[in-house]
C-alpha positions in Angstrom: 119.0 97.5 215.6 118.4 94.2 217.2 118.5 90.9 215.3 115.7 88.5 215.8 117.8 86.4 218.3 118.4 89.3 220.5 114.6 90.5 220.3 113.4 86.9 221.1 115.9 86.8 224.1 114.5 90.2 225.3 111.0 88.8 224.9 109.9 91.1 222.0 108.4 90.1 218.6 110.4 90.4 215.5 109.5 93.3 213.1 107.4 90.7 211.1 105.6 89.5 214.1 105.4 86.3 216.0 103.1 83.3 216.9 101.5 83.3 220.4 100.9 79.9 222.1 97.7 79.5 224.0 99.1 80.6 227.3 100.2 83.8 225.7 96.7 84.4 224.1 95.1 83.7 227.6 97.2 86.3 229.2 96.8 88.8 226.5 92.9 88.5 226.2 91.9 87.4 229.9 89.6 84.7 228.2 89.8 81.2 229.4 91.1 78.4 227.2 87.6 77.0 226.7 86.3 80.4 225.7 89.0 81.0 223.2 88.4 77.5 221.5 84.6 78.1 221.5 85.0 81.5 220.0 87.3 80.1 217.4 84.7 77.4 216.5 82.0 80.1 216.2 84.3 82.3 214.1 84.4 85.0 216.8 88.0 84.9 217.4 91.0 84.5 215.0 91.8 80.8 214.1 95.0 79.3 215.2 97.7 78.1 212.7 99.4 74.7 212.8 103.1 75.2 213.5 104.3 71.7 213.6 102.4 68.3 213.7 101.5 68.9 217.5 101.8 72.7 217.8 99.5 75.5 217.2 99.8 79.3 217.5 97.9 82.5 216.9 99.5 85.3 214.8 100.2 88.1 217.3 98.8 90.8 215.0 95.5 88.9 214.4 95.0 88.7 218.2 95.9 92.4 218.5 93.5 93.4 215.8 90.7 91.3 217.5 91.6 93.1 220.9 91.5 96.6 219.2 88.1 95.9 217.6 86.7 94.7 221.0 88.0 98.0 222.7 86.2 100.2 219.9 82.9 98.8 220.9 81.0 100.8 223.5 81.0 99.4 227.0 78.0 97.5 228.2 76.2 99.4 231.0 76.2 97.8 234.4 
């Protein structure tokens, strides 16, 4: 069993989850920064959490749940 420091060094989340910064959310979703913030404002995307005075993050399981819900919807015909 790896400890939290080893998991972080390997780039894996801890057993309880982790916060994603905006660049991680962009990479995970494929959405632009502006689209993410617009969707948050419209309550169409999970809200960010304040981590410090000048730092925010999204809880990874919230983003994963949103992604799974999007994938469960039928594709839009071309």
